TORMIGU-471206 format. One record per residue: residue number from 1; residue in one letter; y, z, x of N, C-alpha, C in turn. Coordinates in steps of 0.1 Angstrom, whole numbers, always signed. Each point is the difference from the previous one (the first is absolute). Layout:
<atoms>
ATOM/pos/code/n_north/n_up/n_east/ca_north/ca_up/ca_east/c_north/c_up/c_east
ATOM/NUM/A/Y/Z/X/Y/Z/X/Y/Z/X .
...
</atoms>
This chain:
<atoms>
ATOM/pos/code/n_north/n_up/n_east/ca_north/ca_up/ca_east/c_north/c_up/c_east
ATOM/1/X/-2226/-470/+100/+5/+5/+12/+6/-11/+9 .
ATOM/2/X/-5/-12/-2/+5/-11/+8/+15/-4/-4 .
ATOM/3/X/+3/+1/-12/+14/-2/-4/+9/+10/+5 .
ATOM/4/X/-5/+13/+0/+8/+11/+6/+3/-3/+15 .
ATOM/5/X/-10/-5/+7/+1/-3/+14/+10/-11/+2 .
ATOM/6/X/+0/-10/-8/+9/-11/+1/+14/+4/-3 .
ATOM/7/X/+2/+8/-10/+13/+5/-4/+6/+9/+11 .
ATOM/8/X/-9/+9/+6/+5/+9/+10/+3/-7/+13 .
ATOM/9/X/-7/-11/+3/+3/-8/+12/+13/-7/-1 .
ATOM/10/X/+3/-5/-12/+13/-7/-2/+11/+11/+0 .
ATOM/11/X/-2/+11/-6/+10/+11/+1/+2/+5/+14 .
ATOM/12/X/-10/+1/+8/+1/+4/+14/+8/-10/+8 .
ATOM/13/X/-3/-13/-2/+8/-10/+7/+15/+0/-3 .
ATOM/14/X/+3/+2/-13/+14/+1/-4/+7/+12/+6 .
ATOM/15/X/-7/+11/-1/+5/+13/+6/+2/-1/+15 .
ATOM/16/X/-9/-7/+7/+1/-2/+14/+11/-9/+4 .
ATOM/17/X/+3/-10/-8/+11/-9/+2/+13/+8/-2 .
ATOM/18/X/+1/+8/-10/+12/+8/-2/+2/+10/+11 .
ATOM/19/X/-11/+6/+5/+0/+9/+11/+5/-7/+13 .
ATOM/20/X/-5/-12/+2/+5/-8/+12/+15/-3/-1 .
ATOM/21/X/+4/-4/-12/+15/-2/-1/+8/+12/+2 .
ATOM/22/X/-5/+12/-4/+6/+12/+2/+1/+4/+15 .
ATOM/23/X/-11/-3/+7/+0/+2/+14/+10/-9/+8 .
ATOM/24/X/+1/-12/-4/+8/-10/+7/+15/+2/-4 .
ATOM/25/X/+3/+3/-13/+14/+0/-4/+5/+14/-4 .
ATOM/26/X/-9/+9/-3/+4/+14/-4/-1/+0/-15 .
ATOM/27/X/-3/+12/-6/-2/+1/-14/+13/-2/-8 .
ATOM/28/X/+12/+6/+5/+12/-2/-8/+4/-15/-1 .
ATOM/29/X/-2/-8/+11/+4/-14/+0/-10/-8/-10 .
ATOM/30/X/-13/+3/+1/-9/-7/-9/+3/+3/-15 .
ATOM/31/X/+4/+12/-3/+4/+2/-14/+14/-5/-4 .
ATOM/32/X/+9/+1/+10/+14/-5/-3/+1/-15/-2 .
ATOM/33/X/-8/-7/+9/+1/-15/-1/-12/-6/-8 .
ATOM/34/X/-8/+8/-5/-12/-4/-8/-8/-10/+8 .
ATOM/35/X/-4/+4/+12/-7/-9/+9/-15/-2/-4 .
ATOM/36/X/-5/-11/+1/-14/-3/-2/-4/-13/+8 .
ATOM/37/X/-13/-2/+2/-4/-12/+7/-1/-12/-10 .
ATOM/38/X/+8/-10/+3/+0/-12/-8/-13/-9/+3 .
ATOM/39/X/-3/-1/+12/-12/-8/+4/-7/+8/+11 .
ATOM/40/X/-13/+2/-3/-9/+8/+9/-13/-8/+2 .
ATOM/41/X/+1/-10/+8/-12/-8/+3/-10/+9/+8 .
ATOM/42/X/-13/-1/-3/-10/+8/+7/-4/-6/+14 .
ATOM/43/X/+5/-12/+3/-3/-6/+13/+9/+7/+10 .
ATOM/44/X/-6/+5/+11/+7/+8/+9/+12/-7/+7 .
ATOM/45/X/+0/-13/+1/+10/-7/+8/+12/-3/-8 .
ATOM/46/X/+0/+1/-14/+11/-3/-8/+9/+13/-2 .
ATOM/47/X/+13/-2/+0/+8/+12/-2/+1/+5/-15 .
ATOM/48/X/+3/+12/-1/+3/+6/-14/+15/-2/-2 .
ATOM/49/X/+3/-2/-13/+14/-2/-4/+4/+11/-9 .
ATOM/50/X/+11/+7/+3/+5/+11/-8/+11/-5/-9 .
ATOM/51/X/+2/+7/-11/+9/-4/-10/+15/-1/+4 .
ATOM/52/X/+4/+7/+11/+13/-1/+5/+2/-12/+10 .
ATOM/53/X/-10/-8/+2/+1/-12/+9/-6/+3/+14 .
ATOM/54/X/-3/+12/+3/-6/+2/+13/-14/-6/+1 .
ATOM/55/X/-4/-3/+12/-13/-6/+2/-7/+10/+10 .
ATOM/56/X/-11/+5/-4/-8/+9/+9/-10/-9/+7 .
ATOM/57/X/+4/-3/+13/-8/-10/+8/-14/+5/+3 .
ATOM/58/X/-2/+13/+1/-14/+4/+4/-9/+0/-12 .
ATOM/59/X/+5/-3/-12/-9/-2/-12/-9/+11/-2 .
ATOM/60/X/-13/-3/-3/-10/+10/-4/-3/+9/+12 .
ATOM/61/X/+4/+12/+0/-2/+9/+11/-12/+9/-2 .
ATOM/62/X/-4/+5/+12/-11/+9/+0/+3/+13/-8 .
ATOM/63/X/+13/+4/+1/+4/+12/-8/-2/-2/-15 .
ATOM/64/X/+4/-12/-5/-2/-2/-14/-15/+1/-4 .
ATOM/65/X/-9/-5/+8/-14/+0/-2/-5/+15/+0 .
ATOM/66/X/+4/+8/+9/-4/+14/+1/+5/+7/-12 .
ATOM/67/X/+13/-1/-3/+5/+7/-12/-7/-5/-13 .
ATOM/68/X/-3/-13/-1/-7/-4/-12/-14/+6/-1 .
ATOM/69/X/-7/+0/+11/-14/+6/+0/+1/+15/-4 .
ATOM/70/X/+9/+7/+6/+1/+14/-3/+3/+3/-14 .
ATOM/71/X/+10/-8/-6/+4/+2/-14/-11/-4/-9 .
ATOM/72/X/-8/-11/+3/-11/-4/-8/-10/+10/-1 .
ATOM/73/X/-4/+6/+11/-10/+11/+0/+5/+12/-8 .
ATOM/74/X/+13/+3/+1/+6/+11/-7/+0/-3/-15 .
ATOM/75/X/+4/-12/-4/+0/-3/-14/-14/-1/-6 .
ATOM/76/X/-10/-5/+7/-13/+0/-5/-6/+14/-2 .
ATOM/77/X/+3/+9/+9/-4/+14/-2/+7/+6/-13 .
ATOM/78/X/+12/-3/-1/+8/+5/-12/-6/-6/-13 .
ATOM/79/X/-3/-13/+0/-5/-7/-11/-14/+5/-4 .
ATOM/80/X/-8/+3/+10/-14/+5/-2/+1/+14/-6 .
ATOM/81/X/+9/+8/+5/+0/+14/-5/+7/+1/-14 .
ATOM/82/X/+9/-9/-3/+7/+1/-13/-6/-9/-11 .
ATOM/83/X/-7/-11/+4/-5/-9/-10/-15/+0/-1 .
ATOM/84/X/-7/-3/+11/-14/-2/-1/-8/+13/-2 .
ATOM/85/X/+3/+10/+7/-7/+13/-2/+1/+6/-14 .
ATOM/86/X/+12/+0/-6/+1/+6/-14/-7/-9/-10 .
ATOM/87/X/-1/-13/+2/-7/-9/-9/-15/+2/+0 .
ATOM/88/X/-5/+5/+11/-15/+1/+2/-3/+14/+5 .
ATOM/89/X/+1/+10/-8/-2/+14/+5/-14/+3/+3 .
ATOM/90/X/-10/-7/-6/-14/+3/+3/-4/-6/+13 .
ATOM/91/X/+8/-8/+7/-4/-6/+13/-1/+11/+10 .
ATOM/92/X/+8/+10/+0/-1/+11/+10/-12/+8/-2 .
ATOM/93/X/-4/+3/-12/-12/+8/-2/-13/-8/+4 .
ATOM/94/X/+1/-13/-3/-12/-9/+3/-1/-1/+16 .
ATOM/95/X/+12/-1/+7/-1/-2/+14/-4/+13/+7 .
ATOM/96/X/+3/+12/-6/-4/+12/+6/-15/+3/-1 .
ATOM/97/X/-6/-6/-11/-15/+2/-1/-7/-8/+10 .
ATOM/98/X/+5/-11/+5/-7/-8/+11/+0/+7/+13 .
ATOM/99/X/+11/+6/+3/+2/+7/+14/-10/+11/+1 .
ATOM/100/X/-6/+1/+12/-10/+12/+2/+7/+13/+1 .
</atoms>
């Protein structure tokens, strides 16, 4: 489950980055110009650099954090329901026996 958590965290961060680029530039421009972040330092004071040469001075924003957290929770729920639960079907019957 730990590897699923790591993979879903990475996927959530990438999707949040794409979402933030779509918010800043618009979806058509992101697809048309193939925009992506060239450099994304996690230190809040350093700017992010976009593939078209723009510099996002505000860097790591609170919006990126919120989107990443929301997507991570969503992806973990999806992974649990599609991967973990079918691999261990007796878990549910065992857990129901413990509950009063």
